[in-house]
Structures are given as structure tokens and as C-alpha cells.
C-alpha positions as CSV (number, residue, x, y, z in Angstrom):
1,M,70.2,32.0,-38.0
2,N,73.1,34.1,-39.3
3,K,75.3,36.7,-37.4
4,F,73.7,39.5,-39.2
5,L,70.0,38.4,-37.9
6,S,71.1,37.8,-34.7
7,R,73.2,41.2,-34.3
8,G,69.9,43.1,-35.8
9,L,67.7,41.1,-33.3
10,I,70.1,42.1,-30.4
11,I,70.2,45.7,-31.7
12,T,66.8,46.3,-32.2
13,A,65.9,45.0,-28.8
14,L,68.4,47.3,-27.4
15,G,67.0,50.0,-28.9
16,I,63.8,49.0,-27.6
17,L,65.0,49.0,-24.0
18,I,66.6,52.5,-24.6
19,G,63.1,53.7,-25.7
20,I,61.8,52.5,-22.5
21,L,64.6,54.1,-20.4
22,G,63.9,57.6,-22.2
23,S,60.1,57.2,-21.5
24,F,60.9,56.6,-17.8
25,L,63.2,59.5,-17.8
26,Q,60.7,61.6,-19.6
27,R,58.1,60.9,-16.8
28,E,60.7,61.6,-14.0
29,E,61.2,64.9,-15.9
30,Y,64.8,64.7,-16.5
31,G,66.2,66.9,-19.1
32,I,68.5,64.3,-20.8
33,Y,65.4,62.2,-22.0
34,K,65.5,63.7,-25.5
35,W,69.0,62.6,-26.3
36,V,68.1,59.1,-24.9
37,L,64.9,58.9,-26.7
38,T,67.0,60.1,-30.0
39,L,69.4,57.5,-29.4
40,S,66.9,54.8,-28.9
41,V,65.4,55.5,-32.3
42,V,68.9,55.6,-34.4
43,V,69.9,52.2,-32.5
44,F,66.4,50.6,-33.1
45,G,66.8,52.0,-36.8
46,I,70.4,50.2,-37.2
47,G,69.0,46.9,-35.7
48,F,66.3,47.2,-38.3
49,L,68.1,47.9,-41.2
50,T,70.7,45.0,-40.1
51,I,67.6,42.5,-39.9
52,L,66.7,43.7,-43.4
53,Y,70.2,43.3,-44.7
54,S,70.5,39.7,-43.6
55,L,67.0,39.0,-45.3
56,I,68.4,40.4,-48.5
57,R,71.7,38.2,-48.4
58,K,69.4,35.3,-47.6
59,I,67.4,36.1,-51.0
60,E,70.6,36.7,-52.9
61,R,72.5,34.0,-51.5
62,K,69.8,31.5,-53.1
63,S,69.5,33.1,-56.1
64,I,73.2,33.0,-56.7
65,L,73.1,29.2,-55.7
66,E,70.2,28.5,-58.3
67,E,72.2,30.5,-61.0
68,R,75.3,28.2,-60.4
69,N,73.1,25.1,-60.1
70,E,71.5,25.9,-63.9
71,Q,75.1,26.7,-65.2
72,H,76.3,23.3,-64.0
73,N,73.3,21.4,-65.5
74,D,73.8,23.3,-68.8
75,T,77.5,22.2,-68.9
76,D,76.5,18.9,-68.2
77,E,74.2,18.6,-70.8
78,T,76.2,20.0,-73.6
79,T,79.1,17.5,-73.0
């Protein structure tokens, strides 16, 4: 697990926990619950985008390695 995936999972879990806190505050009729729920959506979104970024990096890394391997094989065949 790379650092972006682990950070993304932690941030996403934090966003979910903040959302649960916001729901609790809403049931108890505290006025600040709107800000807490907004914060939870933002934090969850950042975590989700970080997870998505880690998957894109992984795919791009594999394609770069494959391309280098093909170039290396092509130079070996020509010499």
C-alpha cells in the first residue's frame, strides 16, 4: 500500500467520522451541525480524490515501466 492510498483511506474514514458527528449534532439540535456536515463532505471528498489519485499513479507507473521495457528490448534486438 503506497502512501497516497493509506492517506486517502485515513482521510476518507475521518470524513465519515466527522459526518457521524454532524448527524449527532443535528439530532441534538446544535446550530453548528451545518458547518460540521459541510466539513465532513469536504474531507471525504479530499480522501476519495487521494485514493483515486493513487490508483491513477499506479496505472501510469505500470505503463511507464512497460514502455521502458519495450524500448530496452528494441535496443537489444538492433545491436
